C-alpha positions as CSV (number, residue, x, y, z in Angstrom):
1,X,-46.9,46.7,23.7
2,X,-45.2,45.9,20.4
3,X,-41.8,44.6,19.6
4,X,-39.9,44.3,16.4
5,X,-39.6,41.0,14.7
6,X,-37.8,39.9,11.4
7,X,-39.7,38.6,8.3
8,X,-38.0,35.8,6.3
9,X,-39.3,33.9,3.2
10,X,-40.4,30.3,3.0
11,X,-36.8,29.4,1.8
12,X,-33.6,31.4,3.0
13,X,-29.9,30.9,2.6
14,X,-28.4,30.3,6.1
15,X,-24.9,29.6,7.5
16,X,-24.0,27.0,10.2
17,X,-20.7,28.6,11.2
18,X,-19.8,26.1,14.1
19,X,-19.9,23.4,11.4
20,X,-18.0,25.3,8.8
21,X,-21.0,25.8,6.4
22,X,-20.9,29.2,5.0
23,X,-24.1,28.8,2.9
24,X,-26.9,26.3,2.7
25,X,-30.2,26.7,1.2
26,X,-33.0,25.7,3.7
27,X,-36.8,25.5,3.6
28,X,-38.4,27.4,6.6
29,X,-40.9,24.8,7.8
30,X,-43.1,26.0,10.4
31,X,-44.8,22.4,10.3
32,X,-41.7,20.9,11.6
33,X,-40.9,21.4,15.3
34,X,-37.2,20.6,15.1
35,X,-34.8,21.8,12.4
36,X,-33.2,19.0,10.2
37,X,-29.9,18.8,8.3
38,X,-29.1,16.3,5.7
39,X,-26.2,13.9,7.0
40,X,-24.6,10.6,6.0
41,X,-21.7,8.7,7.2
42,X,-22.8,9.4,10.9
43,X,-20.4,8.1,13.3
44,X,-20.6,8.4,17.2
45,X,-17.5,8.8,19.3
46,X,-16.2,9.6,22.7
47,X,-13.7,12.5,23.0
48,X,-12.4,13.7,26.6
49,X,-15.6,12.1,28.2
50,X,-17.9,13.9,25.8
51,X,-20.2,12.1,23.3
52,X,-19.4,13.5,19.9
53,X,-20.5,12.9,16.3
54,X,-18.7,12.9,12.8
55,X,-21.0,13.3,9.8
56,X,-20.8,14.4,6.2
57,X,-23.1,16.5,4.4
58,X,-23.9,17.3,0.6
59,X,-24.5,21.1,1.1
60,X,-25.7,21.8,-2.5
61,X,-29.0,20.6,-3.8
62,X,-29.1,18.2,-6.4
63,X,-25.4,17.5,-6.0
64,X,-23.5,14.5,-4.4
65,X,-20.2,15.4,-5.7
66,X,-19.5,18.1,-3.2
67,X,-19.1,16.7,0.4
68,X,-18.5,18.6,3.7
69,X,-17.3,16.7,6.7
70,X,-18.5,18.0,10.1
71,X,-17.9,17.2,13.8
72,X,-20.0,18.3,16.7
73,X,-21.2,17.6,20.2
74,X,-23.9,15.0,20.4
75,X,-26.6,16.7,22.4
76,X,-29.4,13.9,22.4
77,X,-30.9,11.2,20.4
78,X,-34.6,11.0,20.1
79,X,-37.5,9.8,18.2
80,X,-38.6,12.1,15.4
81,X,-41.5,12.0,13.1
82,X,-41.1,12.9,9.5
83,X,-43.8,14.6,7.3
84,X,-45.3,11.2,6.4
85,X,-45.6,10.0,9.9
86,X,-42.7,7.8,10.0
87,X,-40.8,7.7,13.2
88,X,-37.0,7.5,13.4
89,X,-34.3,7.8,16.1
90,X,-32.2,10.6,15.1
91,X,-28.9,12.2,16.6
92,X,-29.5,15.8,17.7
93,X,-26.9,18.5,17.8
94,X,-26.8,22.1,19.1
95,X,-25.1,24.6,16.8
96,X,-25.3,28.3,15.9
97,X,-27.4,29.3,12.8
98,X,-26.9,32.6,10.9
99,X,-29.9,34.1,9.3
100,X,-29.3,37.4,7.8
101,X,-27.3,39.3,10.4
102,X,-28.7,37.2,13.4
103,X,-27.1,34.2,14.8
104,X,-28.3,31.9,17.8
105,X,-28.1,28.4,18.7
106,X,-30.5,25.8,17.6
107,X,-31.2,22.1,17.8
108,X,-30.8,20.2,14.7
109,X,-31.6,16.7,13.9
110,X,-29.6,14.7,11.4
111,X,-31.0,12.3,8.9
112,X,-30.5,11.4,5.2
113,X,-32.2,14.0,2.7
114,X,-30.5,13.0,-0.3
115,X,-33.9,12.4,-2.0
116,X,-35.3,15.7,-0.6
117,X,-35.3,19.2,-2.4
118,X,-33.8,20.9,0.5
119,X,-30.7,19.8,2.4
120,X,-32.0,21.6,5.5
121,X,-35.3,22.4,7.1
122,X,-35.5,25.5,9.6
123,X,-38.3,24.4,12.2
124,X,-40.6,26.5,14.0
125,X,-38.7,26.0,17.4
126,X,-35.5,27.8,15.7
127,X,-37.6,30.7,14.5
128,X,-39.9,31.1,17.5
129,X,-40.1,34.8,18.7
130,X,-37.5,35.7,16.0
131,X,-39.1,35.7,12.6
132,X,-42.5,35.9,11.0
133,X,-42.6,33.9,7.7
134,X,-44.1,35.3,4.4
135,X,-45.0,32.2,2.4
136,X,-45.2,34.2,-0.7
137,X,-41.4,35.5,-0.6
138,X,-38.0,33.9,-0.7
139,X,-34.4,35.0,0.4
140,X,-35.6,37.8,2.6
141,X,-32.9,37.4,5.3
142,X,-30.0,39.4,3.3
143,X,-32.5,42.5,3.3
144,X,-34.3,41.7,6.5
145,X,-37.7,43.1,6.8
146,X,-38.9,44.0,10.2
147,X,-42.6,43.8,11.5
148,X,-44.1,45.3,14.5
149,X,-46.1,42.7,16.4
150,X,-48.1,43.2,19.6
151,X,-47.2,41.0,22.6
């Protein structure tokens, strides 16, 4: 039995509509379990009995003059290891991601990525059973290619 699955590149433009982010360049990182979003001025608060979080992001690479403020439900706090093996307690939110014409809810950890090349990483849990990654290509989501895979 085979099913259709999308093919994306190693970097893509995505949207996070629940956070009001219409476009952000992200690295598709199959080595990262959890997706990650650059965040600063992170502030937890309680609203109507729910744990919530305010934070700001710099949505454009290499630019800190453009800020976008976000508010989301705080889904969890957990220890996350970065690529260098350093462990950090991070806030986790759940929000929809839009890749090409597909959107679905994902978990995203929040951390400072000001010194990193990409403001967002799209981790393997987010793309599991949705996409294959072509490491030789970029920005395929707008013209999403379909592959047949055996299951």
